[in-house]
N, CA, C and O atoms as a GROMACS GRO file, in nm:
protein
  352
    1MET      N    1   0.084  -0.118  -0.001
    1MET     CA    2   0.000  -0.001   0.002
    1MET      C    3   0.087   0.125  -0.001
    1MET      O    4   0.182   0.136   0.077
    2PHE      N    5   0.058   0.218  -0.087
    2PHE     CA    6   0.140   0.339  -0.105
    2PHE      C    7   0.065   0.458  -0.044
    2PHE      O    8  -0.050   0.484  -0.078
    3ILE      N    9   0.132   0.530   0.044
    3ILE     CA   10   0.072   0.649   0.103
    3ILE      C   11   0.137   0.770   0.034
    3ILE      O   12   0.260   0.783   0.029
    4GLU      N   13   0.053   0.858  -0.019
    4GLU     CA   14   0.108   0.977  -0.081
    4GLU      C   15   0.177   1.066   0.019
    4GLU      O   16   0.136   1.076   0.134
    5ILE      N   17   0.285   1.130  -0.027
    5ILE     CA   18   0.369   1.214   0.063
    5ILE      C   19   0.283   1.332   0.118
    5ILE      O   20   0.294   1.367   0.235
    6ALA      N   21   0.199   1.390   0.033
    6ALA     CA   22   0.116   1.505   0.076
    6ALA      C   23   0.018   1.461   0.186
    6ALA      O   24  -0.002   1.534   0.283
    7VAL      N   25  -0.041   1.345   0.172
    7VAL     CA   26  -0.134   1.294   0.273
    7VAL      C   27  -0.064   1.264   0.398
    7VAL      O   28  -0.116   1.293   0.506
    8LEU      N   29   0.054   1.207   0.392
    8LEU     CA   30   0.137   1.178   0.509
    8LEU      C   31   0.174   1.304   0.583
    8LEU      O   32   0.167   1.310   0.706
    9GLY      N   33   0.214   1.406   0.507
    9GLY     CA   34   0.254   1.536   0.565
    9GLY      C   35   0.133   1.600   0.636
    9GLY      O   36   0.146   1.652   0.747
   10MET      N   37   0.016   1.597   0.569
   10MET     CA   38  -0.101   1.656   0.628
   10MET      C   39  -0.140   1.583   0.759
   10MET      O   40  -0.173   1.646   0.859
   11ALA      N   41  -0.134   1.451   0.755
   11ALA     CA   42  -0.168   1.373   0.873
   11ALA      C   43  -0.072   1.400   0.986
   11ALA      O   44  -0.114   1.416   1.100
   12LEU      N   45   0.057   1.406   0.955
   12LEU     CA   46   0.156   1.431   1.062
   12LEU      C   47   0.137   1.568   1.125
   12LEU      O   48   0.156   1.584   1.245
   13LEU      N   49   0.100   1.670   1.044
   13LEU     CA   50   0.072   1.801   1.101
   13LEU      C   51  -0.049   1.796   1.195
   13LEU      O   52  -0.050   1.861   1.300
   14ARG      N   53  -0.152   1.717   1.158
   14ARG     CA   54  -0.270   1.704   1.243
   14ARG      C   55  -0.236   1.631   1.370
   14ARG      O   56  -0.287   1.666   1.476
   15ILE      N   57  -0.152   1.529   1.364
   15ILE     CA   58  -0.106   1.459   1.483
   15ILE      C   59  -0.032   1.553   1.573
   15ILE      O   60  -0.055   1.556   1.694
   16LEU      N   61   0.060   1.633   1.515
   16LEU     CA   62   0.136   1.729   1.590
   16LEU      C   63   0.040   1.827   1.660
   16LEU      O   64   0.055   1.858   1.779
   17SER      N   65  -0.060   1.876   1.583
   17SER     CA   66  -0.159   1.968   1.642
   17SER      C   67  -0.234   1.904   1.759
   17SER      O   68  -0.258   1.969   1.860
   18GLY      N   69  -0.271   1.779   1.745
   18GLY     CA   70  -0.338   1.711   1.855
   18GLY      C   71  -0.251   1.699   1.977
   18GLY      O   72  -0.296   1.722   2.090
   19CYS      N   73  -0.122   1.662   1.952
   19CYS     CA   74  -0.030   1.652   2.067
   19CYS      C   75  -0.012   1.785   2.139
   19CYS      O   76  -0.004   1.790   2.261
   20ILE      N   77  -0.007   1.892   2.061
   20ILE     CA   78   0.003   2.026   2.122
   20ILE      C   79  -0.118   2.057   2.206
   20ILE      O   80  -0.105   2.114   2.314
   21GLU      N   81  -0.236   2.021   2.158
   21GLU     CA   82  -0.362   2.042   2.230
   21GLU      C   83  -0.362   1.962   2.359
   21GLU      O   84  -0.403   2.014   2.462
   22ILE      N   85  -0.318   1.839   2.354
   22ILE     CA   86  -0.314   1.754   2.476
   22ILE      C   87  -0.212   1.811   2.576
   22ILE      O   88  -0.238   1.818   2.696
   23ALA      N   89  -0.099   1.851   2.525
   23ALA     CA   90   0.005   1.911   2.613
   23ALA      C   91  -0.053   2.041   2.682
   23ALA      O   92  -0.029   2.067   2.800
   24ALA      N   93  -0.127   2.118   2.606
   24ALA     CA   94  -0.183   2.239   2.661
   24ALA      C   95  -0.285   2.207   2.775
   24ALA      O   96  -0.291   2.274   2.878
   25ALA      N   97  -0.364   2.100   2.749
   25ALA     CA   98  -0.461   2.062   2.854
   25ALA      C   99  -0.387   2.013   2.982
   25ALA      O  100  -0.429   2.042   3.095
   26ILE      N  101  -0.277   1.940   2.962
   26ILE     CA  102  -0.200   1.894   3.077
   26ILE      C  103  -0.140   2.015   3.153
   26ILE      O  104  -0.139   2.017   3.276
   27LEU      N  105  -0.090   2.113   3.078
   27LEU     CA  106  -0.034   2.231   3.142
   27LEU      C  107  -0.140   2.307   3.221
   27LEU      O  108  -0.114   2.356   3.331
   28MET      N  109  -0.263   2.316   3.163
   28MET     CA  110  -0.369   2.381   3.235
   28MET      C  111  -0.398   2.314   3.372
   28MET      O  112  -0.413   2.380   3.475
   29ILE      N  113  -0.403   2.184   3.366
   29ILE     CA  114  -0.427   2.109   3.490
   29ILE      C  115  -0.309   2.128   3.588
   29ILE      O  116  -0.329   2.148   3.708
   30LYS      N  117  -0.188   2.121   3.535
   30LYS     CA  118  -0.067   2.134   3.619
   30LYS      C  119  -0.064   2.274   3.690
   30LYS      O  120  -0.037   2.284   3.810
   31PHE      N  121  -0.092   2.379   3.611
   31PHE     CA  122  -0.087   2.515   3.668
   31PHE      C  123  -0.202   2.538   3.769
   31PHE      O  124  -0.186   2.608   3.869
   32ASN      N  125  -0.317   2.476   3.740
   32ASN     CA  126  -0.434   2.487   3.830
   32ASN      C  127  -0.467   2.634   3.860
   32ASN      O  128  -0.494   2.671   3.974
   33SER      N  129  -0.463   2.717   3.756
   33SER     CA  130  -0.493   2.862   3.773
   33SER      C  131  -0.570   2.904   3.647
   33SER      O  132  -0.530   2.874   3.534
   34VAL      N  133  -0.680   2.974   3.669
   34VAL     CA  134  -0.761   3.023   3.557
   34VAL      C  135  -0.680   3.117   3.470
   34VAL      O  136  -0.686   3.110   3.347
   35GLU      N  137  -0.605   3.207   3.536
   35GLU     CA  138  -0.527   3.303   3.459
   35GLU      C  139  -0.426   3.236   3.368
   35GLU      O  140  -0.416   3.270   3.250
   36LYS      N  141  -0.350   3.139   3.423
   36LYS     CA  142  -0.248   3.069   3.344
   36LYS      C  143  -0.314   2.980   3.239
   36LYS      O  144  -0.260   2.964   3.129
   37ALA      N  145  -0.428   2.923   3.269
   37ALA     CA  146  -0.501   2.841   3.174
   37ALA      C  147  -0.544   2.927   3.054
   37ALA      O  148  -0.538   2.882   2.940
   38LEU      N  149  -0.587   3.050   3.080
   38LEU     CA  150  -0.624   3.142   2.973
   38LEU      C  151  -0.507   3.178   2.883
   38LEU      O  152  -0.522   3.191   2.762
   39VAL      N  153  -0.391   3.193   2.944
   39VAL     CA  154  -0.268   3.224   2.868
   39VAL      C  155  -0.233   3.104   2.776
   39VAL      O  156  -0.199   3.122   2.659
   40VAL      N  157  -0.241   2.988   2.831
   40VAL     CA  158  -0.216   2.863   2.753
   40VAL      C  159  -0.317   2.852   2.642
   40VAL      O  160  -0.281   2.825   2.527
   41ASN      N  161  -0.442   2.872   2.674
   41ASN     CA  162  -0.549   2.860   2.575
   41ASN      C  163  -0.532   2.965   2.462
   41ASN      O  164  -0.550   2.934   2.345
   42SER      N  165  -0.499   3.087   2.499
   42SER     CA  166  -0.483   3.190   2.398
   42SER      C  167  -0.363   3.162   2.306
   42SER      O  168  -0.364   3.201   2.189
   43SER      N  169  -0.263   3.095   2.359
   43SER     CA  170  -0.150   3.057   2.273
   43SER      C  171  -0.192   2.950   2.170
   43SER      O  172  -0.133   2.940   2.063
   44LEU      N  173  -0.291   2.875   2.202
   44LEU     CA  174  -0.343   2.777   2.107
   44LEU      C  175  -0.411   2.844   1.989
   44LEU      O  176  -0.423   2.785   1.881
   45ALA      N  177  -0.457   2.971   2.008
   45ALA     CA  178  -0.519   3.043   1.902
   45ALA      C  179  -0.425   3.064   1.787
   45ALA      O  180  -0.471   3.082   1.674
   46LEU      N  181  -0.295   3.062   1.811
   46LEU     CA  182  -0.196   3.076   1.704
   46LEU      C  183  -0.173   2.940   1.632
   46LEU      O  184  -0.150   2.935   1.511
   47VAL      N  185  -0.179   2.831   1.709
   47VAL     CA  186  -0.148   2.701   1.658
   47VAL      C  187  -0.249   2.658   1.549
   47VAL      O  188  -0.212   2.613   1.440
   48GLY      N  189  -0.376   2.674   1.583
   48GLY     CA  190  -0.486   2.628   1.491
   48GLY      C  191  -0.474   2.688   1.350
   48GLY      O  192  -0.466   2.614   1.252
   49PRO      N  193  -0.472   2.819   1.338
   49PRO     CA  194  -0.465   2.877   1.200
   49PRO      C  195  -0.335   2.839   1.128
   49PRO      O  196  -0.335   2.819   1.007
   50ILE      N  197  -0.225   2.828   1.201
   50ILE     CA  198  -0.098   2.788   1.135
   50ILE      C  199  -0.111   2.648   1.080
   50ILE      O  200  -0.075   2.623   0.965
   51ILE      N  201  -0.162   2.558   1.158
   51ILE     CA  202  -0.182   2.419   1.110
   51ILE      C  203  -0.278   2.414   0.992
   51ILE      O  204  -0.256   2.340   0.896
   52LEU      N  205  -0.387   2.494   1.000
   52LEU     CA  206  -0.484   2.497   0.889
   52LEU      C  207  -0.413   2.544   0.760
   52LEU      O  208  -0.429   2.482   0.656
   53ILE      N  209  -0.339   2.651   0.766
   53ILE     CA  210  -0.269   2.704   0.651
   53ILE      C  211  -0.170   2.603   0.595
   53ILE      O  212  -0.164   2.582   0.474
   54LEU      N  213  -0.092   2.542   0.684
   54LEU     CA  214   0.013   2.448   0.640
   54LEU      C  215  -0.048   2.324   0.579
   54LEU      O  216  -0.001   2.279   0.475
   55THR      N  217  -0.154   2.264   0.643
   55THR     CA  218  -0.212   2.148   0.585
   55THR      C  219  -0.278   2.173   0.448
   55THR      O  220  -0.268   2.092   0.356
   56THR      N  221  -0.343   2.289   0.439
   56THR     CA  222  -0.406   2.328   0.314
   56THR      C  223  -0.299   2.347   0.205
   56THR      O  224  -0.315   2.302   0.092
   57THR      N  225  -0.191   2.414   0.243
   57THR     CA  226  -0.085   2.436   0.146
   57THR      C  227  -0.025   2.305   0.097
   57THR      O  228  -0.003   2.287  -0.023
   58ILE      N  229   0.002   2.212   0.188
   58ILE     CA  230   0.052   2.077   0.147
   58ILE      C  231  -0.047   2.011   0.055
   58ILE      O  232  -0.009   1.958  -0.049
   59GLY      N  233  -0.173   2.014   0.090
   59GLY     CA  234  -0.274   1.953   0.004
   59GLY      C  235  -0.281   2.013  -0.134
   59GLY      O  236  -0.289   1.941  -0.234
   60VAL      N  237  -0.277   2.140  -0.140
   60VAL     CA  238  -0.283   2.211  -0.271
   60VAL      C  239  -0.157   2.179  -0.352
   60VAL      O  240  -0.167   2.154  -0.473
   61ILE      N  241  -0.041   2.178  -0.290
   61ILE     CA  242   0.080   2.142  -0.359
   61ILE      C  243   0.070   2.000  -0.412
   61ILE      O  244   0.117   1.972  -0.522
   62GLY      N  245   0.011   1.912  -0.336
   62GLY     CA  246  -0.012   1.775  -0.378
   62GLY      C  247  -0.103   1.764  -0.498
   62GLY      O  248  -0.095   1.669  -0.576
   63LEU      N  249  -0.191   1.863  -0.514
   63LEU     CA  250  -0.286   1.863  -0.627
   63LEU      C  251  -0.245   1.951  -0.744
   63LEU      O  252  -0.318   1.962  -0.843
   64MET      N  253  -0.130   2.012  -0.732
   64MET     CA  254  -0.085   2.112  -0.835
   64MET      C  255  -0.107   2.068  -0.980
   64MET      O  256  -0.156   2.146  -1.061
   65GLY      N  257  -0.072   1.947  -1.013
   65GLY     CA  258  -0.087   1.906  -1.151
   65GLY      C  259  -0.229   1.865  -1.194
   65GLY      O  260  -0.258   1.844  -1.312
   66GLN      N  261  -0.317   1.854  -1.093
   66GLN     CA  262  -0.449   1.804  -1.120
   66GLN      C  263  -0.556   1.908  -1.130
   66GLN      O  264  -0.660   1.884  -1.191
   67ILE      N  265  -0.535   2.028  -1.068
   67ILE     CA  266  -0.638   2.131  -1.069
   67ILE      C  267  -0.578   2.259  -1.126
   67ILE      O  268  -0.457   2.282  -1.127
   68SER      N  269  -0.670   2.342  -1.174
   68SER     CA  270  -0.629   2.470  -1.238
   68SER      C  271  -0.587   2.570  -1.135
   68SER      O  272  -0.619   2.561  -1.016
   69LEU      N  273  -0.513   2.666  -1.185
   69LEU     CA  274  -0.466   2.776  -1.100
   69LEU      C  275  -0.577   2.856  -1.037
   69LEU      O  276  -0.564   2.902  -0.924
   70SER      N  277  -0.690   2.874  -1.112
   70SER     CA  278  -0.801   2.950  -1.058
   70SER      C  279  -0.865   2.872  -0.940
   70SER      O  280  -0.909   2.934  -0.843
   71LYS      N  281  -0.870   2.738  -0.948
   71LYS     CA  282  -0.927   2.663  -0.835
   71LYS      C  283  -0.834   2.672  -0.712
   71LYS      O  284  -0.881   2.680  -0.598
   72ILE      N  285  -0.704   2.670  -0.736
   72ILE     CA  286  -0.608   2.688  -0.626
   72ILE      C  287  -0.630   2.820  -0.558
   72ILE      O  288  -0.630   2.827  -0.435
   73LEU      N  289  -0.650   2.926  -0.638
   73LEU     CA  290  -0.673   3.058  -0.582
   73LEU      C  291  -0.800   3.060  -0.503
   73LEU      O  292  -0.804   3.122  -0.396
   74TRP      N  293  -0.907   2.994  -0.551
   74TRP     CA  294  -1.033   2.988  -0.477
   74TRP      C  295  -1.017   2.916  -0.342
   74TRP      O  296  -1.080   2.953  -0.243
   75ILE      N  297  -0.932   2.814  -0.340
   75ILE     CA  298  -0.905   2.740  -0.218
   75ILE      C  299  -0.845   2.832  -0.113
   75ILE      O  300  -0.891   2.836   0.001
   76PHE      N  301  -0.742   2.907  -0.154
   76PHE     CA  302  -0.678   2.997  -0.061
   76PHE      C  303  -0.765   3.119  -0.022
   76PHE      O  304  -0.753   3.172   0.089
   77ILE      N  305  -0.852   3.161  -0.113
   77ILE     CA  306  -0.951   3.265  -0.078
   77ILE      C  307  -1.045   3.210   0.031
   77ILE      O  308  -1.079   3.280   0.127
   78GLY      N  309  -1.085   3.085   0.013
   78GLY     CA  310  -1.173   3.020   0.114
   78GLY      C  311  -1.106   3.009   0.251
   78GLY      O  312  -1.168   3.036   0.353
   79VAL      N  313  -0.978   2.970   0.251
   79VAL     CA  314  -0.910   2.961   0.377
   79VAL      C  315  -0.896   3.100   0.441
   79VAL      O  316  -0.907   3.114   0.562
   80GLY      N  317  -0.873   3.202   0.356
   80GLY     CA  318  -0.864   3.338   0.410
   80GLY      C  319  -0.998   3.380   0.468
   80GLY      O  320  -1.002   3.448   0.571
   81CYS      N  321  -1.106   3.342   0.404
   81CYS     CA  322  -1.239   3.376   0.462
   81CYS      C  323  -1.263   3.309   0.595
   81CYS      O  324  -1.317   3.369   0.688
   82ILE      N  325  -1.220   3.183   0.602
   82ILE     CA  326  -1.235   3.111   0.730
   82ILE      C  327  -1.157   3.182   0.839
   82ILE      O  328  -1.208   3.202   0.949
   83LEU      N  329  -1.035   3.221   0.809
   83LEU     CA  330  -0.951   3.286   0.911
   83LEU      C  331  -1.008   3.421   0.950
   83LEU      O  332  -1.004   3.458   1.067
   84MET      N  333  -1.062   3.495   0.852
   84MET     CA  334  -1.124   3.625   0.884
   84MET      C  335  -1.249   3.605   0.969
   84MET      O  336  -1.272   3.681   1.063
   85GLY      N  337  -1.329   3.502   0.937
   85GLY     CA  338  -1.452   3.478   1.013
   85GLY      C  339  -1.420   3.437   1.155
   85GLY      O  340  -1.494   3.475   1.246
   86VAL      N  341  -1.314   3.362   1.178
   86VAL     CA  342  -1.278   3.319   1.312
   86VAL      C  343  -1.221   3.435   1.391
   86VAL      O  344  -1.241   3.444   1.512
   87LYS      N  345  -1.148   3.525   1.322
   87LYS     CA  346  -1.082   3.638   1.385
   87LYS      C  347  -1.184   3.737   1.442
   87LYS      O  348  -1.163   3.792   1.550
   88SER      N  349  -1.293   3.759   1.371
   88SER     CA  350  -1.390   3.859   1.416
   88SER      C  351  -1.491   3.806   1.502
   88SER      O  352  -1.579   3.880   1.547
   0.00000   0.00000   0.00000
């Protein structure tokens, strides 16, 4: 069975993201402070969008030869809209 490099990269980034989320939860429990838990939680606000952008980029690079440039542009416009919607 052959696993595509792009799919493997995307999956590994999602595993990394999950590990970061679990580590953050453990830190929150360890600190046992609402203030520190909020700091840890707010730092996760950076991780999510970065992982989203990176996984989408890897996926689009994996599809480069299969889809048109205009569709690639629409994908990135969609990701931008998601990030703007989450930000506001």
